[in-house]
Every structure is written in structure tokens, then in C-alpha cells.
N, C-alpha and C positions, 0 to 999 in steps of 0.2 A: 748550243751547236745545232746544226741542221743535219738530219740523217739523210743520206743519199743512197739510192739503190739503183745500180745500172742493170740493164738487160739488153739482149739483142745480138751479142757477139756470137761467133761461130766460125766455121770453116767455109770459105768461099773460093771459087775459082778466079784466077786472074781475069779482069774485065767485069767481074760481077759486082753486085750491090748488097749493102746491108744497111739497116737502120738501127742505130743504138738509141735507147731511151734511158732516162734518169729521172726517177721520181724523188721529190724532196718532201720531208716532213715539215710540219708547222704551217704557219699562216703568214709568213713574210716572203714567200717565194717571189712575188712580183717585184720586190725591190732588190733582189739579189743579182749580182753579176754571175752568170753561169758560164762555165767553160768545160771544154773537153781537152784532156791531155792524153798523151800516150807515151809508153816506155817500151822500147824494143830491147831484146836481150843484149847486154853489154853496152847499152847507150843510156844517156841521160833522159830523164823525163822532159818532154817538150810540149809546149802549148800548141794545140791543133786549131782550135776555134774558140771564140768567146762571143757572148751575146749580152748586151747590157739590159737594164730594166726598161730602157726605151727601145729595145729591139735592134739597136745598132750592132753590127757584126764585124768581126775581124778574123782573118785566117792566116795560118802559116803559108808561105809561098807554095810549098810542095803540094798543097791540097786545094788551092784556089781553082775554081771551075769544076771540081770533082765532089767536094763535100759541101753540105749546107747545114748550118746550125739554125735551130728554131726553138721557140718555146711556146707552151700553152699554159698561161697563168691559171686558167680555170682548173687545170689538171695537175698543177704543180710539177710539170714535166718539161724537160729539155730534151731535144732530139739531135742526133747527128746522122743525117742522111749521107751515106758514102756510096759513090759510084766509081766506075772505072778503076776498081781496086787493083793494086799490084803488090808484089812481094814486099816492097818497101813499106807498105802499110801494115804489115804484120807487127802486132804489139798488144800489150795490155792497155786498154783505153779506160781512163779514169774521168769521172765527172767531178767538178768542183763547184763550190758556192762561196762567194766572197761578198763581204760588205763590212767596211770598217775593220774591226778586229775579228770578225767572224771569218773563219777559213776552214771549211769542211770538205771532206773528200769521201768518195765512194770506195767500194772495195775493188773495183775494176772488173772489166769484162774482156776476155781474150778474143782477139780477131786474128785469124790466120788465113792468109791468102796463099793458096797452093793448088796446083793441079794434081 
């Protein structure tokens, strides 16, 4: 398994921005499909954004145009740049790594959007 450690969450005002980071262990990062998921209180976990090993990306409709996922293979890190945040973005954000039978998750980082 790959160990994943997220950081960058916090409290932000509506309309504000945050950048989440997720660092992966090991030496296979470049071939992993990396994703960001989120889970709000009382709701199911949902996929927010995903980036392939070829850097192709996909987003849930609710964040398109506001969030950007990117990766730096030299740093074993995937990022989620979030802007124009609103209360509906409040959730615990989880980083994931997948490849074949590999399915690893980070511990999550809390994002709270509130004035």
C-alpha cells in the first residue's frame, strides 16, 4: 500500500481559496491514479476530482471551473486548488491513490467554509 498524508485544510470565508496537498510514499507515484474525495456531515463520500498518470483530469460538476487538480511527480504530491468556496464545499477531503488492486486513502483534512 501507499501511505498518503493530506494537508492544507482549514477555515475559510465564502468566496475564499485553499490549496490542499497530498504526499504519497514510495516510488510508484507517477503511475498512480490520484483523486480527491469529500464527505460532508450526513452525506456519502463523493469524488471531487481525479488525475491520471497522463495528467488527464475529471471533476464533479459542482466544482468545475472552481477547483483544479494537479500533480508533481518529482515531489510525489497531488494538489487540489479550490477557489470561490461556498458553504456546500464544507467537508472532510480525502486523497486517494489507485492502480489495479492498490487502493489507498489518506486520513482526511477538514475544510470549513464559513463567515
